[in-house]
C-alpha positions in Angstrom: 12.4 15.4 12.0 14.2 13.6 9.0 18.0 14.3 9.4 18.1 14.9 5.6 16.1 18.0 5.9 18.7 19.7 8.3 20.1 22.3 5.8 21.0 25.5 7.8 22.9 26.2 10.9 19.6 27.2 12.5 18.1 23.7 11.7 21.1 22.0 12.8 21.2 23.7 16.3 17.3 23.1 16.8 17.3 19.4 15.9 20.6 19.0 17.9 18.9 20.3 21.1 15.9 18.4 20.4 17.9 15.1 20.3 20.0 15.8 23.4 16.6 16.2 25.5 15.2 13.0 23.6 18.4 11.0 24.6 18.3 12.6 28.1 15.0 11.1 29.0 15.0 7.7 26.6 18.8 6.7 26.5 19.6 5.5 30.2 23.2 5.0 29.7 23.5 8.5 27.9 21.6 9.9 30.8 24.0 8.4 33.3 26.8 9.8 31.5 25.3 13.3 31.9 24.7 12.6 35.2 28.2 11.6 36.2 29.2 14.9 34.8 26.9 16.9 36.6 25.2 18.2 33.5 22.1 20.6 34.2 19.9 20.1 31.4 18.5 23.4 31.6 21.9 25.0 30.7 22.1 23.3 27.4 21.1 26.2 25.0 23.7 25.6 22.2 25.6 22.5 20.7 28.9 23.4 22.3 27.5 22.6 25.8 25.8 19.5 24.7 27.7 16.4 26.6 29.7 14.2 24.2 29.7 10.4 25.4 33.3 9.3 25.0 33.6 6.4 22.3 35.0 3.9 24.9 31.5 3.6 26.2 30.3 1.7 22.9 33.0 -1.0 24.1 31.3 -1.7 27.6 27.5 -0.6 27.1 24.5 -0.7 25.0 24.2 2.7 23.9 20.8 3.5 22.4 17.2 4.4 23.1 15.7 2.4 26.0 13.8 -0.9 24.9 14.2 0.0 21.3 14.4 -3.0 18.6 17.6 -3.1 16.4 18.1 -4.7 13.1 21.7 -4.8 13.1 25.0 -5.0 15.5 27.8 -3.3 13.9 31.2 -4.3 15.5 34.6 -2.2 15.5 37.6 -4.0 14.0 39.9 -3.2 16.7 43.1 -5.3 16.7 42.9 -6.2 20.4 41.0 -5.9 23.5 37.2 -4.9 23.7 35.4 -3.9 20.5 32.7 -1.3 20.1 29.1 -2.4 19.4 26.8 -0.1 17.6 23.2 -1.0 17.7 21.1 -0.1 14.7 17.4 0.4 14.8 16.8 1.2 11.2 19.1 0.1 8.5 16.8 2.2 6.2 18.3 5.6 8.0 21.9 4.2 7.4 21.5 3.2 3.8 20.0 7.0 3.3 23.0 8.3 4.8 25.3 6.4 2.7 23.4 7.4 -0.4 23.4 10.9 0.4 26.8 11.4 1.8 28.2 9.8 -1.6 26.4 11.8 -3.8 27.1 15.2 -2.5 30.7 14.6 -3.7 30.6 12.3 -6.4 27.1 12.5 -7.8 24.8 9.7 -8.8 25.8 6.5 -7.5 24.6 4.6 -10.7 27.3 6.8 -12.5 30.0 4.6 -11.3 31.2 0.9 -11.1 32.2 0.0 -7.7 34.8 -2.0 -6.5 35.7 -3.1 -2.9 39.2 -3.8 -2.3 38.3 -5.3 1.2 37.2 -8.5 2.4 33.8 -9.4 1.0 30.6 -8.5 2.6 29.8 -12.2 3.4 33.0 -12.6 5.5 32.6 -9.3 7.3 28.8 -8.9 7.9 29.4 -6.8 11.2 31.7 -4.3 9.7 29.7 -1.1 8.9 32.4 -0.2 6.1 31.8 -3.5 4.2 28.1 -3.0 4.8 28.3 0.8 3.2 30.6 -0.6 0.5 28.2 -3.5 -0.2 25.3 -1.1 -0.4 27.1 1.2 -3.0 28.0 -1.8 -4.8 24.1 -2.8 -5.1 23.1 0.6 -5.7 25.6 1.2 -8.6 23.5 -1.2 -10.6 26.5 -2.1 -12.8 27.6 -6.0 -13.4 30.9 -4.9 -13.1 30.4 -3.7 -9.4 32.0 -6.2 -6.8 34.4 -7.2 -4.0 37.9 -8.0 -5.5 40.9 -8.8 -3.9 42.4 -11.3 -6.3 45.3 -9.6 -8.4 44.8 -11.1 -11.6 40.9 -10.3 -11.4 41.4 -6.8 -10.2 43.9 -6.2 -13.2 41.6 -7.8 -16.1 38.7 -5.7 -14.7 40.2 -2.3 -14.7 42.3 -2.6 -17.9 38.6 -3.5 -19.3 37.2 -0.4 -17.7 40.1 1.7 -18.7 39.7 0.5 -22.4 35.9 1.3 -22.5 36.6 4.7 -20.8 34.2 3.7 -17.9 33.9 5.7 -14.7 35.0 3.9 -11.7 35.7 4.3 -7.9 37.8 1.8 -6.0 37.4 1.8 -2.2 40.4 0.0 -0.4 41.4 -0.6 2.9 45.1 0.8 3.0 46.6 -2.6 3.6 45.0 -4.3 1.0 45.5 -1.4 -1.5 49.4 -1.8 -0.9 48.9 -5.8 -1.1 48.0 -5.1 -4.9 50.9 -2.7 -5.6 53.5 -5.3 -4.2 52.8 -7.5 -7.5 52.9 -4.6 -10.1 52.2 -0.9 -11.0 49.0 -0.1 -12.9 47.7 2.7 -15.3 44.2 3.5 -14.0 43.8 7.3 -14.8 40.1 6.8 -15.0 39.9 5.6 -11.4 38.9 7.4 -8.3 40.6 5.7 -5.4 39.2 6.1 -1.9 41.4 4.8 0.9 39.2 4.1 3.9 42.4 3.7 6.3 43.1 0.6 8.4 46.6 -1.3 8.4 44.6 -3.6 10.7 47.9 -4.5 12.5 48.9 -6.3 9.2 51.3 -3.4 8.0 53.2 -0.6 9.8 51.3 2.8 9.4 52.3 5.2 6.9 51.8 9.0 7.1 48.9 9.8 4.7 50.4 12.0 2.5 53.2 9.5 2.0 50.6 6.7 1.7 48.5 8.6 -1.0 51.8 9.2 -2.9 52.6 5.6 -3.1 49.1 4.9 -4.2 49.1 7.7 -6.6 52.3 6.5 -8.4 51.5 2.9 -8.1 48.1 3.1 -9.8 49.1 6.0 -12.2 46.3 8.4 -10.9 46.1 11.8 -9.2 42.4 10.9 -7.9 43.4 9.7 -4.7 40.6 10.5 -2.0 40.0 9.4 1.9 36.9 8.6 3.5 36.6 9.3 7.4 33.8 7.1 9.7 33.8 4.9 12.2 31.6 2.1 13.6 29.8 4.2 16.1 28.8 6.9 13.2 26.3 6.6 10.5 27.3 9.2 8.4 30.7 9.5 6.0 32.9 12.5 5.1 34.9 12.7 2.3 38.3 14.1 1.3 39.1 14.9 -2.0 42.5 16.7 -1.7 44.9 17.8 0.9 43.3 15.6 3.4 40.4 17.9 4.1 37.3 16.3 4.8 33.9 17.8 4.0 30.9 16.6 6.4 27.3 16.6 5.1 25.1 19.3 6.7 23.6 16.8 9.2 26.8 16.1 10.8 29.3 18.7 12.5 32.8 18.0 13.9 33.8 20.3 16.9 36.9 20.5 18.9 37.5 19.4 22.4 40.2 21.1 24.5 43.3 19.0 25.0 43.4 19.5 28.8 39.7 20.2 29.6 37.1 17.9 27.9 34.3 20.1 28.9 35.6 22.9 26.7 34.1 22.6 23.2 34.7 25.0 20.4 33.5 25.4 16.7 37.1 25.6 15.3 40.7 25.2 16.1 42.8 22.2 17.0 42.2 19.5 19.7 40.3 16.2 19.8 37.4 15.7 17.7 33.9 15.6 19.1 31.3 14.8 16.6 27.4 15.3 16.3 25.9 13.1 13.7 22.2 13.4 13.6 21.7 10.3 11.6 22.5 8.5 14.9 19.0 9.5 16.5 18.4 6.1 18.0 21.9 5.1 19.4 23.8 8.3 20.3 24.5 11.6 18.1 27.1 12.7 20.5 30.5 11.4 20.1 33.5 12.1 21.9 36.2 10.4 19.6 40.0 9.6 20.4 41.1 11.5 17.2 42.8 15.0 17.3 42.6 17.2 14.6 41.7 20.8 13.1 38.4 22.2 12.4 38.2 25.1 10.1 35.9 28.0 10.3 33.7 26.6 7.4 33.1 23.2 9.3 35.6 21.3 7.1 38.5 19.2 9.0 41.9 17.5 9.0 42.6 14.4 11.1 46.1 14.7 12.5 46.5 11.5 14.6 45.1 9.5 17.2 45.2 10.1 21.2 47.4 8.0 23.6 46.2 6.9 26.8 47.8 9.5 28.6 46.5 12.2 26.1 42.8 11.1 27.0 43.4 11.1 30.8 40.9 13.9 31.1 38.3 11.9 29.3 38.9 8.9 31.4 38.5 10.5 34.7 35.0 10.9 33.6 34.1 7.3 32.8 32.0 5.0 34.9 31.8 1.0 34.3 27.9 1.1 33.4 26.0 -1.9 33.2 23.4 -2.5 30.8 
């Protein structure tokens, strides 16, 4: 089944359970994790009961279907220690997800000029974020779409786009956006600015609401949005206001209890578990280190990142598996 055909709660449940059994049988490290938690597969009859593999497993193990080929390996951009590796069997799946996640919020990619205020793709070929922006730049089919960090070139291009009344979207890492604002303020009222997070240890972290106010004031635009994704997932969620993210139909965010990682709820506050059906060949069931709130309609907010002590319940489940 194509993940893009998942449109309803029923089809999501059916495909999730199908993928659980597929991974239990064909993904040796996922099965080892399930065995370590004494999971009885015959009891898995709803998405809440599916075992979610802690994201740290991607740092030490090859998490994918047994003996499958891969076209790409994405690496996380952690500032220290081991980095996650996501083995991608099919870039076509990721490309579809990138396109459809964007278009369900903003419409056709070709309606926009896309500017990436990030490192250039050629210098960060292992970054899933930079790959995503590069794909959007290509799909926009606009000569002005590009990666751009030079302040003078950025000023020249955005001024011209404003004069021409063009629609354009600026994707930017938080630190890189703030770098631009150190030099001057702008008047980019036609722009949409999508911050993708990431001070990367280059600046102190800033609370999101305060960060968005700095960006909004500095660029003179009310359109400051956010994108939420991670190396280990192939689908993005976007927030256009109030830091509330909307996942696509094939991605669901659940809540993991603060004290008991085996208690999973459809809504409320706690750590985030994510089902991403686009992760068909790696692992669709991820237990993250983010905590937040999930609302009744499936939208969610990110409230912070767990500390080592917060994550002790998960750490107790970990085994240092070998590939």
